[in-house]
Biopython code that builds the backbone (N, CA, C, O; Angstrom):
import numpy as np
from Bio.PDB.StructureBuilder import StructureBuilder

atoms = [
    (1, "MET", "N", (-130.279, 78.300, 2.199)),
    (1, "MET", "CA", (-129.999, 77.241, 3.188)),
    (1, "MET", "C", (-130.345, 75.852, 2.579)),
    (1, "MET", "O", (-129.623, 74.874, 2.770)),
    (2, "HIS", "N", (-131.453, 75.812, 1.857)),
    (2, "HIS", "CA", (-131.865, 74.533, 1.282)),
    (2, "HIS", "C", (-130.810, 74.065, 0.243)),
    (2, "HIS", "O", (-130.485, 72.879, 0.172)),
    (3, "ALA", "N", (-130.307, 74.979, -0.524)),
    (3, "ALA", "CA", (-129.336, 74.617, -1.564)),
    (3, "ALA", "C", (-128.075, 74.044, -0.925)),
    (3, "ALA", "O", (-127.501, 73.073, -1.418)),
    (4, "THR", "N", (-127.643, 74.674, 0.208)),
    (4, "THR", "CA", (-126.404, 74.148, 0.853)),
    (4, "THR", "C", (-126.673, 72.763, 1.372)),
    (4, "THR", "O", (-125.814, 71.889, 1.252)),
    (5, "ASP", "N", (-127.841, 72.529, 1.947)),
    (5, "ASP", "CA", (-128.166, 71.180, 2.447)),
    (5, "ASP", "C", (-128.028, 70.190, 1.319)),
    (5, "ASP", "O", (-127.418, 69.130, 1.464)),
    (6, "ARG", "N", (-128.607, 70.554, 0.193)),
    (6, "ARG", "CA", (-128.604, 69.609, -0.955)),
    (6, "ARG", "C", (-127.112, 69.397, -1.390)),
    (6, "ARG", "O", (-126.704, 68.270, -1.672)),
    (7, "ASN", "N", (-126.337, 70.464, -1.437)),
    (7, "ASN", "CA", (-124.963, 70.319, -1.861)),
    (7, "ASN", "C", (-124.187, 69.401, -0.874)),
    (7, "ASN", "O", (-123.376, 68.579, -1.299)),
    (8, "ASN", "N", (-124.443, 69.551, 0.423)),
    (8, "ASN", "CA", (-123.746, 68.710, 1.365)),
    (8, "ASN", "C", (-124.104, 67.199, 1.126)),
    (8, "ASN", "O", (-123.242, 66.322, 1.193)),
    (9, "GLU", "N", (-125.391, 66.952, 0.851)),
    (9, "GLU", "CA", (-125.790, 65.580, 0.549)),
    (9, "GLU", "C", (-125.052, 65.060, -0.689)),
    (9, "GLU", "O", (-124.545, 63.939, -0.704)),
    (10, "GLN", "N", (-125.006, 65.882, -1.698)),
    (10, "GLN", "CA", (-124.346, 65.476, -2.919)),
    (10, "GLN", "C", (-122.854, 65.223, -2.680)),
    (10, "GLN", "O", (-122.284, 64.269, -3.209)),
    (11, "CYS", "N", (-122.237, 66.086, -1.883)),
    (11, "CYS", "CA", (-120.804, 65.951, -1.601)),
    (11, "CYS", "C", (-120.559, 64.658, -0.862)),
    (11, "CYS", "O", (-119.569, 63.977, -1.130)),
    (12, "GLY", "N", (-121.448, 64.294, 0.077)),
    (12, "GLY", "CA", (-121.276, 63.052, 0.844)),
    (12, "GLY", "C", (-121.394, 61.875, -0.096)),
    (12, "GLY", "O", (-120.594, 60.943, -0.025)),
    (13, "GLY", "N", (-122.402, 61.902, -0.996)),
    (13, "GLY", "CA", (-122.564, 60.826, -1.944)),
    (13, "GLY", "C", (-121.352, 60.723, -2.875)),
    (13, "GLY", "O", (-120.871, 59.623, -3.147)),
    (14, "MET", "N", (-120.860, 61.861, -3.360)),
    (14, "MET", "CA", (-119.691, 61.848, -4.238)),
    (14, "MET", "C", (-118.484, 61.290, -3.530)),
    (14, "MET", "O", (-117.702, 60.547, -4.124)),
    (15, "ALA", "N", (-118.318, 61.637, -2.263)),
    (15, "ALA", "CA", (-117.169, 61.109, -1.515)),
    (15, "ALA", "C", (-117.207, 59.621, -1.467)),
    (15, "ALA", "O", (-116.187, 58.965, -1.677)),
    (16, "VAL", "N", (-118.410, 59.046, -1.185)),
    (16, "VAL", "CA", (-118.522, 57.590, -1.142)),
    (16, "VAL", "C", (-118.226, 56.971, -2.500)),
    (16, "VAL", "O", (-117.528, 55.961, -2.602)),
    (17, "TRP", "N", (-118.775, 57.601, -3.549)),
    (17, "TRP", "CA", (-118.520, 57.114, -4.882)),
    (17, "TRP", "C", (-117.019, 57.210, -5.226)),
    (17, "TRP", "O", (-116.460, 56.304, -5.845)),
    (18, "ASP", "N", (-116.387, 58.304, -4.821)),
    (18, "ASP", "CA", (-114.945, 58.516, -5.126)),
    (18, "ASP", "C", (-114.152, 57.425, -4.440)),
    (18, "ASP", "O", (-113.226, 56.876, -5.037)),
    (19, "VAL", "N", (-114.500, 57.083, -3.161)),
    (19, "VAL", "CA", (-113.771, 56.005, -2.490)),
    (19, "VAL", "C", (-113.930, 54.703, -3.190)),
    (19, "VAL", "O", (-112.966, 53.956, -3.362)),
    (20, "MET", "N", (-115.171, 54.409, -3.612)),
    (20, "MET", "CA", (-115.442, 53.157, -4.288)),
    (20, "MET", "C", (-114.704, 53.099, -5.626)),
    (20, "MET", "O", (-114.151, 52.060, -5.988)),
    (21, "MET", "N", (-114.694, 54.215, -6.358)),
    (21, "MET", "CA", (-114.026, 54.210, -7.657)),
    (21, "MET", "C", (-112.493, 54.018, -7.485)),
    (21, "MET", "O", (-111.855, 53.290, -8.245)),
    (22, "VAL", "N", (-111.934, 54.692, -6.467)),
    (22, "VAL", "CA", (-110.477, 54.557, -6.218)),
    (22, "VAL", "C", (-110.182, 53.100, -5.859)),
    (22, "VAL", "O", (-109.208, 52.526, -6.346)),
    (23, "ALA", "N", (-111.032, 52.492, -4.994)),
    (23, "ALA", "CA", (-110.820, 51.108, -4.572)),
    (23, "ALA", "C", (-110.872, 50.197, -5.799)),
    (23, "ALA", "O", (-110.055, 49.284, -5.918)),
    (24, "LEU", "N", (-111.825, 50.430, -6.718)),
    (24, "LEU", "CA", (-111.968, 49.627, -7.894)),
    (24, "LEU", "C", (-110.737, 49.779, -8.749)),
    (24, "LEU", "O", (-110.206, 48.792, -9.259)),
    (25, "LEU", "N", (-110.271, 51.012, -8.914)),
    (25, "LEU", "CA", (-109.082, 51.262, -9.753)),
    (25, "LEU", "C", (-107.874, 50.537, -9.175)),
    (25, "LEU", "O", (-107.120, 49.902, -9.912)),
    (26, "VAL", "N", (-107.684, 50.628, -7.853)),
    (26, "VAL", "CA", (-106.540, 49.946, -7.221)),
    (26, "VAL", "C", (-106.638, 48.461, -7.377)),
    (26, "VAL", "O", (-105.636, 47.809, -7.670)),
    (27, "VAL", "N", (-107.847, 47.881, -7.186)),
    (27, "VAL", "CA", (-108.011, 46.398, -7.348)),
    (27, "VAL", "C", (-107.760, 46.000, -8.769)),
    (27, "VAL", "O", (-107.046, 45.028, -9.015)),
    (28, "SER", "N", (-108.329, 46.726, -9.735)),
    (28, "SER", "CA", (-108.121, 46.356, -11.148)),
    (28, "SER", "C", (-106.617, 46.516, -11.506)),
    (28, "SER", "O", (-106.071, 45.699, -12.248)),
    (29, "PHE", "N", (-105.976, 47.534, -10.994)),
    (29, "PHE", "CA", (-104.545, 47.696, -11.285)),
    (29, "PHE", "C", (-103.709, 46.567, -10.714)),
    (29, "PHE", "O", (-102.784, 46.074, -11.359)),
    (30, "LEU", "N", (-104.044, 46.164, -9.496)),
    (30, "LEU", "CA", (-103.316, 45.033, -8.869)),
    (30, "LEU", "C", (-103.548, 43.757, -9.668)),
    (30, "LEU", "O", (-102.615, 42.992, -9.913)),
    (31, "LEU", "N", (-104.807, 43.529, -10.077)),
    (31, "LEU", "CA", (-105.142, 42.334, -10.834)),
    (31, "LEU", "C", (-104.349, 42.341, -12.152)),
    (31, "LEU", "O", (-103.771, 41.323, -12.535)),
    (32, "PHE", "N", (-104.323, 43.475, -12.832)),
    (32, "PHE", "CA", (-103.612, 43.595, -14.133)),
    (32, "PHE", "C", (-102.132, 43.352, -13.912)),
    (32, "PHE", "O", (-101.494, 42.673, -14.716)),
    (33, "TYR", "N", (-101.563, 43.901, -12.818)),
    (33, "TYR", "CA", (-100.131, 43.733, -12.533)),
    (33, "TYR", "C", (-99.819, 42.229, -12.251)),
    (33, "TYR", "O", (-98.834, 41.688, -12.754)),
    (34, "GLU", "N", (-100.656, 41.598, -11.464)),
    (34, "GLU", "CA", (-100.484, 40.194, -11.169)),
    (34, "GLU", "C", (-100.591, 39.345, -12.422)),
    (34, "GLU", "O", (-99.807, 38.418, -12.627)),
    (35, "PHE", "N", (-101.589, 39.674, -13.277)),
    (35, "PHE", "CA", (-101.816, 38.940, -14.527)),
    (35, "PHE", "C", (-100.636, 39.078, -15.463)),
    (35, "PHE", "O", (-100.180, 38.107, -16.067)),
    (36, "SER", "N", (-100.148, 40.308, -15.573)),
    (36, "SER", "CA", (-99.022, 40.550, -16.511)),
    (36, "SER", "C", (-97.744, 39.843, -15.986)),
    (36, "SER", "O", (-96.979, 39.300, -16.783)),
    (37, "SER", "N", (-97.511, 39.845, -14.678)),
    (37, "SER", "CA", (-96.324, 39.174, -14.144)),
    (37, "SER", "C", (-96.491, 37.669, -14.319)),
    (37, "SER", "O", (-95.520, 36.966, -14.599)),
    (38, "TRP", "N", (-97.730, 37.163, -14.153)),
    (38, "TRP", "CA", (-97.969, 35.714, -14.356)),
    (38, "TRP", "C", (-97.717, 35.340, -15.838)),
    (38, "TRP", "O", (-97.123, 34.302, -16.130)),
    (39, "CYS", "N", (-98.172, 36.190, -16.746)),
    (39, "CYS", "CA", (-97.920, 35.943, -18.181)),
    (39, "CYS", "C", (-96.405, 35.909, -18.453)),
    (39, "CYS", "O", (-95.913, 35.055, -19.190)),
    (40, "ASP", "N", (-95.690, 36.848, -17.848)),
    (40, "ASP", "CA", (-94.254, 36.903, -18.046)),
    (40, "ASP", "C", (-93.612, 35.609, -17.564)),
    (40, "ASP", "O", (-92.738, 35.047, -18.224)),
    (41, "SER", "N", (-94.061, 35.152, -16.409)),
    (41, "SER", "CA", (-93.469, 33.918, -15.858)),
    (41, "SER", "C", (-93.744, 32.731, -16.750)),
    (41, "SER", "O", (-92.869, 31.896, -16.980)),
    (42, "VAL", "N", (-94.996, 32.657, -17.263)),
    (42, "VAL", "CA", (-95.374, 31.571, -18.203)),
    (42, "VAL", "C", (-94.563, 31.616, -19.440)),
    (42, "VAL", "O", (-94.046, 30.587, -19.875)),
    (43, "VAL", "N", (-94.421, 32.799, -20.047)),
    (43, "VAL", "CA", (-93.652, 32.954, -21.304)),
    (43, "VAL", "C", (-92.187, 32.616, -21.024)),
    (43, "VAL", "O", (-91.546, 31.917, -21.809)),
    (44, "SER", "N", (-91.671, 33.103, -19.926)),
    (44, "SER", "CA", (-90.246, 32.845, -19.615)),
    (44, "SER", "C", (-90.039, 31.362, -19.310)),
    (44, "SER", "O", (-89.007, 30.792, -19.665)),
    (45, "GLY", "N", (-91.012, 30.740, -18.659)),
    (45, "GLY", "CA", (-90.934, 29.339, -18.352)),
    (45, "GLY", "C", (-90.904, 28.444, -19.570)),
    (45, "GLY", "O", (-90.350, 27.345, -19.556)),
    (46, "GLY", "N", (-91.542, 28.970, -20.663)),
    (46, "GLY", "CA", (-91.519, 28.220, -21.919)),
    (46, "GLY", "C", (-92.392, 26.965, -21.858)),
    (46, "GLY", "O", (-92.029, 25.936, -22.428)),
    (47, "GLU", "N", (-93.560, 27.038, -21.162)),
    (47, "GLU", "CA", (-94.439, 25.878, -21.058)),
    (47, "GLU", "C", (-95.005, 25.542, -22.464)),
    (47, "GLU", "O", (-95.176, 24.377, -22.823)),
    (48, "GLU", "N", (-95.293, 26.632, -23.251)),
    (48, "GLU", "CA", (-95.934, 26.391, -24.581)),
    (48, "GLU", "C", (-94.894, 26.066, -25.652)),
    (48, "GLU", "O", (-95.252, 25.520, -26.695)),
    (49, "GLN", "N", (-93.601, 26.388, -25.423)),
    (49, "GLN", "CA", (-92.653, 26.158, -26.487)),
    (49, "GLN", "C", (-92.167, 24.709, -26.522)),
    (49, "GLN", "O", (-91.353, 24.352, -27.374)),
]
sb = StructureBuilder()
sb.init_structure("model")
sb.init_model(0)
sb.init_chain("A")
sb.init_seg("    ")
for serial, (resi, resn, name, xyz) in enumerate(atoms, 1):
    if name == "N":
        sb.init_residue(resn, " ", resi, " ")
    sb.init_atom(name, np.array(xyz, "f"), 0.0, 1.0, " ", f" {name:<3s}", serial, name[0])
structure = sb.get_structure()
């Protein structure tokens, strides 16, 4: 019984960490996508050329 209680606590903690990790991945992916599209627009705009 004690082991199952401990496992349930660990599962709850892992679920929270999983949600946080997924949110971080989504945010970083969106930032990377926005950054790459911004770079494409700057390069296409030819501000540096």
